[in-house]
N, C-alpha and C positions, 0 to 999 in steps of 0.2 A: 416475602424475600425483600430484605431490605438492606440498605448499606452497599458496601463494595463487594464486588465479584471477581475473585480472581480467575483466569481460567488454565487450564492442563492444557498439552498440544493438542492441535487439531491439523494433523498434516495432509497436504491432498496432494494427490496425482496429478502430474504434467507431463507435459510432452517431450519435457527435456529432462538430462541428470542432475541431480546435486542432492542437497542435504547434509554433506559428511558433519558439516558443523553444526547444524541442526540436532544430528545424533549426538554430537558431543554435549550439546545445551543440554540435552536430555539426558545424560550420563549413561548411554549405552555403550555395552561392552567393547563391541567393534563398528565405531562410527564409520559408516560407507556410504557413500553415493548411491542415488536409486532414482526411482521416478517419482519421488516424494520430497521436493524442493522446497515445499513453500509450508507455512504453518500459519492458517486463517485464524488470525484473533479475534474473537469476539464476532465472527461471521453471519449475518443474517442472508446469506445468501448462498445459493447451491451451484456446486463448481457445473459448466459445461462442458464435462467429458466424453465425446462421443464414443459409443461401445462400451460405456461405463455407467450408462443412463440407470442401470439397478440397483446402483450403489449410491448411498445419499448421501454424497461426500461435498464437504465445503461447510455445512452448516454447524456451529460451534453448539456442543453440547452442555449443561450445567446440571448440577444437582439442587432441585426446589428444597422448601421447607419440609416437604413430607418425605424426602429422602428419595424421589423419583428423577431419574433422569429424563429432563426435557430439552427442547433447543431453546438457545438463547433468546432468538428471535419469537417464540411463545410465550417466553417470559417479559419481554417487552412489552408485545401486544395485550400483555392482561392487565397494565397498569402504565400507559404510555404517558399521562401526565407526572408520574413521578420519575419514570427512570429516562424519558426522553423530554419532558418539558416542554415550554411552548416557544413558540419564534412568530413575531410579529401579528401577535394575537391568535396565533391557534396551536393546538399541540402539534408537535414533531412527528412527523412520519418515519415509518422504518426507512424508507429510500434518501433519507436526509443525513442519515449518520455513514461514515465512509467505510469502505471495507479496506482493513489493516491488516499486513501479511510480513512475516519473516519471509524472504528470499534468498535462498543460499546456490548459487549457479557455479555448475562443474563445468560448463562448456558456454560458448557464445550461444544465447537466446536465437530464436529463430526471427527472423526479420518480421515484423508486424505492425500494424497501425489499429487503433482504437476509433469508433467513432465519439464524437461530440454529441452532448447532450441534446443540441439541436436536431442533429442528424437522427440519433435514436429514436425520438418521439416522432420525427415527423416521417420517416423510412422505414421504422423497423417496428413500431408501435412498443417501443419499450419508454420508460420512465426516466433511464439515467444513460448516459454515454460511458465514456472510460477516461475520462483526464486523469493522470495519476503524478504520483510525486516520489522520489527515492530519497531517502537518507542513508548515506553509504556509512553502514558500521565499521566493517572489517574485510580484508582483501586477502585472498590467502598466500603464504608465504612464498609458495611456488610461482606466483605471476608477479613479475616485473614492473610492467606498464599497463595500470589496470584502466578501464574504459568503458566510454558506452557510445553508441550511436544515438543520434538524436536530430530529426528532419532532414531533409535534403540540402546538403552543402550544394551537390551538383545537379541540380533536378532532372530527371528524365522528362521527354514527353510523354502524356498519358497512351500514345499507341507504343511509343517504346517500352514502356513500363508493361503494358499488356503482354508484349512479345517475351518481354525476359521473363515474365511469369510464367507465361504458358509453355516455355522452353526451360523453364529452370537456371536461367543462365545466371547464376549466382554472383560470378565475378563482375558481371555488368553492373547488377542491384547493388553489391557492396561498392561499386565505382562511385556509386551517388552518395557516401556518406565520408566525413574524416572523423579520425577516431578523437572523442572529446576526453582528456583524463581526468582520470576520478582519483581522490584518497578518501579515507574516512573523516567524517564530519560534513562534506561536502551533503549539499541539497539541490537537487532538480526539479524541476515540475513540467511533464511533458503533457500539454494541452492535447483533448482529443484532435485526430485528423494529421497530427506529425508523424511519421513513419519513424523505428526506432528499433535496437536491439540492446540488449545488455551484456557484456563482454563477460569473459568466464572470470570465476574465481571472486565474486563479490558477494559478501554479506549485506543485506539493507533492509532497512525497514521501508515497505512499500506501502504509501496510501492513495486510495483511489474511491472513484464514485463506485456504488455498491453496484459492480455486474461483473459480468465475466464475456464482455461480447469483445472480440477480437479478430481481425483481419489478418490471416496468418500466409503469408505470401512467398514465404520458403517453407517448402513442404518437408524435407528430411533433413534431420541432425543425430548425429550418432546413431544411425541404423534405424532410426523410428521415424516411418513414414505418416504423416497426419492425413486422417481419413478425408473424403473428398469434403463431407458435409461440415467440417471444422474447419475448413479454411476458409471461407469467404461468409461464414454465419450461417451457413446454410442458404444461401443467395448466390446469383450468379456473378461472373468475373467484372462485369459492368456495373453492379452495385458496389463491389467492392472498391471499383476504383473511383467511385464516387465520394468514398470517404477522404481520400488522401489529400489533405493539403501540399501542393505541388510547388508552391513559392519557395525561395533559397533562404536558408539562413549561414551565414558567412561570417568572419572576422567577428567583430565585436558583438554583432548581433545572436552568436550564438550563448554568450554568457547575458547579455541583456535577456532574451527570451527564455533562455534554460536555469540558468544558476539563480538560485534564491539565497542571500546575503541575510545572516540573522541583524534584528533589528532589539533592541534592547527595549524592554516594557518597564520593566522596574528591577532595584537593586536595593537589598535590605538585610541588614546583619549577616553580611558576608553570604548572601543568598541572591542569585540572580535568574531573572526570570526573561525568556529571550523569545520573539515571534519568528519562527522559521518559514511560514507559509501563512500568509493573511491576506484578507479581502481584496489589497493592490495585486496580489498575484493570482487568485481565484476566488471565485462564490462556491465552488464546491465544497472546500473544509479547508480547518485552519490546523495548523500545527505549530505548537510552543514547547520550549525546551526548559525546562527548571534544573538549576544546578545548585544542590542542597548540600549545604556545610554546617549548618544550625538549624533548630525549629524554624519549620518556613511555614508560617501559618497563610491560607490562601481562603479566598471568596471567589467562587465560578458561579455563573448562572446557567451554565451549561452541562451537559454530558460529555464527558471525554473517555477516551481509551486512554490507559497510560503504559508506559513501556519504560522498564529500569535497563538502561543501555551500560551503565555503568555505577560501580560501589553497591551499596544494599543499606538497609534502612526500614522505614515504614512508613504507612499513613494512618492518620488517626481522623477517625469521626467520630463525636461524641465520645461515648467509652468504649468504643470500637475501636482495637489497634491492630492492623495486618500487617505483618512482617513482608519485605520486599528484600529479593535479593538480585544480583543481575541476571537478565533475560528475563523475569516476571512478567507477566502480562495482567490487567485489570481495567475494570470498567466502574467507572464514578457516576451514579446517577446525579441528573439535574436537580432532585430533590436535595441530594445532599450537597447543599452551597458551600458549606464550610467545612474545610478541613485544613489538617495539618502534615507537612511531610514530617518525618525524623530520622535522623542518622547521626551515628557515632564518630564516623568518618567523612564520607563524602558519598554524594548518591546522584545519578542525571536521568532525569525522566521525561522521556518525550510524551507529550499529551497531544492526541489526536482528535478534533472537535469536529462536528458538523458545521456547514459554509455558513456564514454570517457570524459566528461565535464573537462574543465582545472581546477588543485586545485590551484587556486589562491584565486582571490576575491580583 
């Protein structure tokens, strides 16, 4: 199986409600919020849902050349040189490619924090932590002041936070944060260790290290109580507290640490290629944005996930032309380094690469 791979929806159960906008994207008759607020795009990660272990959630399925349904992960592993390419003289590993999601929240998410890669490797025996990034795509009409919480603006002591978590004193926990305003087009990077929560009514593209590790230190939202084993990664509260970065992020430091401003890579024939998240921000993944107005010939040495956030058009590789409409998502293998975007009007494509990808285009 060669060439570009388009994905169908891959909705995943989560502890919080949402997904009405994803239902609309999928043209369902009666879009509604549920506990399936996320769509995992080209996922090689199985969701860690305590109590639902019998359901293989998270892994993206595709149809191979024999007409069989197989996991996208197994497809990559069968031909890693072609699909994943090389990095620093070695074939890339599955854990090198990011986990990419649509996320559509109907409520403020639980307060949580994710481990850094170093913590995950040293303390959890896991290859990756969960540094993550958000590209805000839309805000629900009934949300007047969209926001996120990111990092402690008013850090508690470790002992205070332990007491508040044990008592579930959410008002005291929330007082440690200030709302950070967001709007469509904003890009944020949340390093592992920074506590956070996403505000209600946000549709975003979430890009992260390929893991589902989380310390959820708020145990109940919208009537659902998180099981004990799912709160602290099945560890104790002391291990959970070790994950936190308690340093304050205030004033101008908020934008300096969390907001990512686009930088132009190239401008050609009315087309623009921007870097949204690059190696100056993190080594975990790279995100580019292609603003396509005319045929846009490209050459990339890395595999990437493509997500059409505006407009429609096509991607052409050799004799293969694959149509693309808004919200479509696809994977371009490393072995297909030459490709061309086509559009009759305009199209915007977000491209999510492994860390260390070349910032050219």
